[in-house]
N, C-alpha and C positions, 0 to 999 in steps of 0.2 A: 647605241646612239640615242640620245634623248633630244628631241627637238620641240620647239614651240615658241610662242611669243615671249618677249623679254618680261621678266618678273613673274613667270608662271611657277617658279619653284623647282626647276630642273636640278640646279646645283644643291639645293637644300634636300632634295630627294636622295641624291647620292650620299650626302653626309648622314642623313637619317638611316639609310640602309646600313651604312658602316657602323653607326652607333648601336642599332638594333641587333645586328649580328654579334657584335662584341659583348652585348649585355646578356647573351645566352649563357646559362650555366653549363651547357653541354659542349662548349667550344673546346676542341682538341688543339687547334692552332689559332692564335689570334689573327685577326684580319687587320692589315695595315693599309692606310689610305695614303697614297703618294700623288700629289698634284704635279702634273707636268705642264709647263707652259708651252704654248704653241711654238715658241722660238726654240725649244729644246727637243723637239720631236726627233731631230736627227741623232740624238744620243740614245734613243730607245733601244736599238739593237744591242748596244754595249751594256745597257742596264739589265737586260734579260739574264745574262750569266750569273751575276751576283744574286739576283732575286730568286733564280731557280734553286740555288744552293742554300737559301735562307730557310729557317724552320717556321716560316709564316706563310699566310696567304695574302695576296696583294690586290688592291684595286688601284690601277693607274688611271688617274682622272685628269682629263684635259677639258677645261671649261672654255666655252666660246671658241671652239675649233672651227676654223675656216681657212680656205686657201684662195690665193689670187690666181688669175689665169696663167701667170708666168712662174708660179711657185712650184718648186720641185720637192719640197719637204714631204709631200704626201708619199713619196717613194720610201722614205725612212719609216713612215707610219705603216705602210703596206708590208714592209719587211718585218717589222716588229710584230704585227698582227699575225702574219703567216709563220713567223718563227724561223725562217730560213731552213737550212738543212736539218737542224735539230728539232724543229717544231717549237711552238709556243709553250713555255713552261706551264704545267698543269696548275700551278699555284698563283697564276697571274691572270687577271681579267682587265679589260680596258673599257672604261666608260668615257664618253665624250658628250658634251652638250654643244 
């Protein structure tokens, strides 16, 4: 979780990390950046299966993540982060601002 005032470069930092890692000559598996919109968080648990089987490493990135007091989509995020019974795939990391 990256937090700070608006305009501080949080999203730019995530994109710069992605570009820097992929610029390395010693990369055995490319790093893919997938942006997840807040409204699509409930699809994260379904997404983990295909990502786990892919020959890449992934950053799942959610920009401006927030929840309302009556919002229950945080449960899908929690399930995706914990990985359920199988656990979170080792080739996936989640970044949120």
